[in-house]
C-alpha positions, 0 to 999 in steps of 0.5 A: 166108141162102141162099148166093150162087151164080153163073149157069151157066158160059158157055163163051167158046171151043169145045174146040180138041181132044177128049181122045180123037182121031179116030185113037185112036177109029178104032183102037178101032173097028178101022176100015179105014184106007182107009175114012174115010166114017164119020169125021164120025160117029166124031168126033161120037160122041167129042164127044157121049161127052165131053159126057155124061161131063162132065155125069156127072162135073161136070168140064170135060174140055177146056180153055177160057175161061168166064164166070160172072155173080153178082148179089150178093157172097157173105156169107161171102166165099167163092163156090163155082164150078160148074166144075172144075178151075179153072186161072186167074182171068183177069178180074173186073169189074162190069157196069152195065145199060148194058153198061159194065164196071168192072174190079175192083182186082187182089187183091180176088178170088183162087182158093181152095186146092182148084181141082179138087174144090172150086173157090172164089173168095174175096173179100179185103177190102171189095168195092165195092157192086154198085148194080144191077151184075153181077159178071162173072168170067172163068176158065180151066178144064178138064183138058188144056192148063194144067190137069191131064191127063184121068185115063186112066179118064175117057179110057177111059169116053169111048172105050167110050161112043163105041164103044157108040154106034157099034156100036148106032146106030139102036137104042133108047138105054138110060137112063143110062150103061152099067154099065162106063162108069159105073164108070169115071166114078164115082170122078171125079164132083165132089160138090155140097152 
C-alpha cells in the first residue's frame, strides 16, 4: 500500500518580512545611500533568492500559515508533512463536498517529535470515516517568528545569490545555483524518501 501524502502546501498569508532586509542588501551591494532608484529591484531579487533557496533546501524561510489537504487517513497513523520547520498545528477539520467544515476533536492529531528535519502528523486513536470528505490541516511553519531562526549560512546564501543576480542582470542565467551558494545551502537541505 502506498503512503498517503498531502497535497502541496498552500500559503495562507504572504511573508511579512524577508530574512534579509533591504538595508542589509544595500550594504552588501555598496549602493550609495542617497540613490534609492534600484530599491525595488533589490527587494525583488532578495525575494527571488529566498524563494530559490527555499526550493533548494525544502525549508520555509519566512513564517506563515499553510493549509494541506489529505484524501485518506494514513494507514500507519503517521502523515509526513511536506514543509518544515513546523511550529504549530493550528486547526484540523473534515471538509464536505459542499464546503461544510467539521472540526476534529482535540487530541486526535498531534505533531511528531522532529519538527524541523522530518515533520509528521500523528493520528491518535480512531479517526472518523472520511465518507467523501477531505482532511484539511492548517499549520504554522517556517524559520523566524515563533520558529527557529534562519541559519546564518542560509542568510549568506540569499545575500550572495541576490548580489550575483544584481551584478549580472541581463546576462544569460547559469543553470543551477552557483557553487559557493550551493555549498552554503547544501548542509541545510531536507531530504525526502
